[in-house]
C-alpha positions in Angstrom: -89.6 79.6 -59.1 -92.8 79.5 -57.7 -94.3 83.0 -59.2 -92.7 81.9 -62.7 -94.8 78.4 -62.7 -98.1 80.2 -61.2 -97.8 82.7 -64.1 -97.0 79.3 -66.7 -99.4 77.6 -66.0 -102.1 80.6 -65.0 -101.9 81.5 -68.7 -102.2 78.2 -70.1 -105.4 78.0 -68.3 -106.1 81.6 -69.1 -105.9 80.6 -73.0 -107.0 77.1 -73.1 -110.2 78.9 -71.3 -110.7 81.7 -73.9 -110.0 79.3 -77.5 -112.2 76.6 -76.0 -114.7 78.5 -78.3 -112.3 78.1 -81.5 -112.8 74.4 -81.9 -116.3 74.6 -81.8 -118.3 72.7 -84.1 -119.2 75.2 -87.6 -121.0 74.7 -90.6 -118.4 74.7 -94.1 -120.0 78.5 -95.0 -119.0 80.0 -91.1 -115.8 82.5 -91.7 -115.8 82.9 -95.2 -117.2 86.0 -95.1 -120.3 86.1 -97.6 -123.4 85.1 -95.8 -124.9 81.5 -96.1 -127.7 80.6 -98.4 -131.2 79.1 -97.9 -130.0 76.0 -98.7 -127.4 76.1 -96.4 -129.9 77.6 -93.5 -132.2 74.8 -93.5 -129.0 72.5 -93.7 -127.7 73.7 -90.8 -131.2 73.8 -88.9 -132.0 70.3 -90.0 -128.5 69.0 -88.3 -128.7 71.3 -85.4 -132.5 69.7 -85.4 -131.0 66.3 -85.6 -128.6 66.1 -82.9 -130.3 67.7 -80.2 -133.4 66.0 -80.9 -131.5 62.5 -80.0 -131.0 64.4 -76.5 -134.5 65.4 -76.5 -135.6 61.6 -77.0 -133.7 60.4 -74.9 -134.9 62.7 -71.9 -138.3 62.1 -72.8 -138.2 58.8 -72.9 -136.3 58.6 -69.2 -139.8 61.1 -68.5 -141.6 58.9 -69.3 -140.2 55.0 -67.8 -139.8 57.8 -64.8 -144.2 58.6 -65.3 -144.8 55.2 -65.7 -143.1 54.7 -62.5 -144.9 56.8 -60.2 -148.1 55.6 -61.6 -147.3 52.4 -60.7 -146.4 53.3 -56.9 -150.0 55.6 -57.4 -151.4 52.2 -58.3 -150.2 50.1 -55.6 -150.7 52.5 -52.8 -154.6 52.4 -53.9 -154.7 48.9 -54.0 -153.3 49.0 -50.6 -155.6 51.2 -49.2 -159.0 50.1 -50.5 -157.8 45.9 -49.3 -157.3 47.8 -45.8 -159.4 49.2 -43.1 -158.5 52.1 -40.6 -158.1 50.2 -37.0 -161.8 51.7 -36.0 -163.4 49.8 -38.3 -161.9 46.5 -37.2 -165.4 45.2 -36.0 -167.6 46.3 -38.0 
C-alpha cells in the first residue's frame, strides 16, 4: 500500500511540475499557428515592460533608500571624526 501511495503522490507532483508552464500568462495570438503581427508584438512588449517595470521601480526605490541611509551613516561618521581628536592630541 505504501508503494502505491508513494507512486501516486510522485506521479501527481511530477505531472504538476511539468504542466506549470501551461498555466503561464500568454498573449491572445500565442498558439494560434500564425505568427504575430508587428502591432501584436509591440503591444506584448509594452505589456511586459509595464509588468516588469513595476518591479524594477520598486527595487530602484529600495536601492535609493539604502543608498541614502548609507550616506547618512557616512556623514555621521565624518562628523564624529571631525569633532574628536586622537588620544595623543588630548594635551595640545
